[in-house]
PLY file of the C-alpha trace (Angstrom):
ply
format ascii 1.0
element vertex 147
property float x
property float y
property float z
element edge 146
property int vertex1
property int vertex2
end_header
-7.65 21.31 -20.84
-7.48 18.45 -18.31
-5.09 18.78 -15.40
-2.27 16.31 -14.94
-0.76 15.22 -11.65
2.91 14.44 -11.22
3.63 10.72 -10.78
2.58 9.37 -7.37
6.25 8.59 -6.43
7.03 12.29 -6.89
4.11 13.43 -4.70
5.01 10.97 -1.93
8.71 11.94 -2.23
7.81 15.61 -1.82
5.80 14.79 1.34
8.73 12.87 2.80
11.20 15.63 1.93
9.01 18.32 3.45
8.51 16.34 6.64
12.27 15.62 6.78
13.11 19.31 6.53
10.64 20.05 9.35
12.17 17.37 11.57
15.82 18.19 10.80
15.28 21.83 11.66
13.25 20.99 14.80
10.26 22.81 13.30
12.12 26.00 12.36
11.44 25.36 8.64
8.43 23.78 7.02
5.54 25.83 8.40
4.28 29.18 7.20
1.40 31.47 7.98
-1.30 32.12 5.39
-0.87 35.58 3.89
-3.57 37.59 2.19
-5.40 35.31 -0.17
-2.57 32.73 -0.20
-2.36 29.49 1.73
-0.11 28.57 4.62
1.34 25.29 5.93
0.45 23.88 9.36
1.22 20.71 11.23
-1.86 18.80 12.32
-1.58 16.12 15.01
-4.50 13.69 15.24
-5.17 10.59 17.32
-4.98 7.38 15.29
-8.40 5.81 14.87
-7.10 2.26 15.38
-3.88 2.71 17.38
-4.76 5.67 19.58
-1.25 7.03 18.91
-0.48 10.56 17.87
-0.07 11.05 14.11
1.25 14.27 12.53
0.99 15.60 8.99
1.87 18.88 7.23
-1.09 20.44 5.41
-1.93 23.53 3.44
-4.62 25.76 4.94
-6.53 29.01 4.53
-7.71 31.23 7.35
-11.44 31.83 7.77
-11.83 34.10 10.76
-10.69 32.13 13.81
-10.91 28.85 11.87
-8.43 27.17 9.56
-9.65 25.38 6.45
-7.95 22.53 4.59
-8.90 19.96 1.95
-8.93 16.20 2.53
-7.35 15.53 -0.84
-4.57 12.95 -0.30
-2.41 14.54 -2.98
-5.47 14.27 -5.22
-5.18 10.49 -4.94
-8.46 8.57 -4.80
-8.37 7.33 -1.19
-9.18 9.42 1.85
-6.08 10.69 3.70
-5.40 8.91 6.98
-5.41 12.18 8.93
-8.99 12.84 7.80
-10.15 9.37 8.77
-8.45 9.90 12.16
-10.05 13.32 12.61
-13.48 11.92 11.86
-13.00 9.30 14.57
-11.39 11.73 17.04
-12.32 15.32 16.11
-10.19 16.93 18.84
-6.63 17.53 17.64
-3.73 20.00 17.78
-2.27 22.29 15.15
1.14 23.94 15.07
1.75 27.20 13.24
4.85 29.41 13.24
4.83 30.89 16.71
2.75 28.34 18.56
0.19 25.59 18.75
-3.43 25.30 19.75
-6.16 22.74 20.27
-8.80 22.45 17.56
-11.92 20.49 16.73
-12.39 19.40 13.12
-15.47 18.83 11.01
-16.47 18.64 7.37
-18.15 21.75 5.98
-21.48 21.12 4.28
-24.00 23.06 2.22
-23.47 26.79 1.83
-20.45 26.77 4.12
-18.73 24.16 1.96
-19.57 26.04 -1.26
-18.20 29.30 0.18
-14.98 27.70 1.39
-14.50 25.73 -1.83
-14.78 29.02 -3.73
-12.06 30.51 -1.46
-9.76 27.61 -2.38
-10.69 27.96 -6.02
-9.51 31.57 -5.89
-6.09 30.30 -4.70
-5.85 27.36 -7.14
-7.44 27.88 -10.59
-7.11 24.12 -11.29
-8.96 23.02 -8.10
-12.05 21.67 -9.90
-9.91 19.77 -12.41
-7.87 18.11 -9.65
-10.99 17.30 -7.67
-12.51 15.66 -10.75
-9.65 13.13 -10.68
-11.09 11.67 -7.46
-14.06 9.30 -7.41
-15.57 11.01 -4.34
-16.20 14.55 -3.27
-13.17 16.14 -1.54
-14.05 17.11 2.03
-13.53 20.74 3.00
-12.32 20.42 6.57
-12.81 23.20 9.09
-10.55 23.32 12.15
-12.15 25.51 14.79
-10.55 26.51 18.10
-11.45 24.04 20.83
0 1
1 2
2 3
3 4
4 5
5 6
6 7
7 8
8 9
9 10
10 11
11 12
12 13
13 14
14 15
15 16
16 17
17 18
18 19
19 20
20 21
21 22
22 23
23 24
24 25
25 26
26 27
27 28
28 29
29 30
30 31
31 32
32 33
33 34
34 35
35 36
36 37
37 38
38 39
39 40
40 41
41 42
42 43
43 44
44 45
45 46
46 47
47 48
48 49
49 50
50 51
51 52
52 53
53 54
54 55
55 56
56 57
57 58
58 59
59 60
60 61
61 62
62 63
63 64
64 65
65 66
66 67
67 68
68 69
69 70
70 71
71 72
72 73
73 74
74 75
75 76
76 77
77 78
78 79
79 80
80 81
81 82
82 83
83 84
84 85
85 86
86 87
87 88
88 89
89 90
90 91
91 92
92 93
93 94
94 95
95 96
96 97
97 98
98 99
99 100
100 101
101 102
102 103
103 104
104 105
105 106
106 107
107 108
108 109
109 110
110 111
111 112
112 113
113 114
114 115
115 116
116 117
117 118
118 119
119 120
120 121
121 122
122 123
123 124
124 125
125 126
126 127
127 128
128 129
129 130
130 131
131 132
132 133
133 134
134 135
135 136
136 137
137 138
138 139
139 140
140 141
141 142
142 143
143 144
144 145
145 146
């Protein structure tokens, strides 16, 4: 059975609502640590590739040793997310998790590393391959390693 996404207006509305909750509570709500095999929510701040200004986004992640792993999926929309384009241009960034922040360096996993990390995400989301098939390009598996 093919997967179906909610309408784009709903996805974008959910992003805005989540970000609004984070801002209204001064960061007390909106982030969570990854637990066991489940995913967490972090805040990633990148440097804009054209403006040089700081840009922040809330993203799901998995832990992989000292690294965090996320997917450049843009709500499973076809285009690349701006944060990923920014991170490719300026790989040094900052993440915030409950309890603190740290500097990271981001890169796209390739080869066996990508396959292993994709399988980890697949264990969390049984529909991952179906969602990924909705995009015209391969979804980058992004590793955020401590700087």
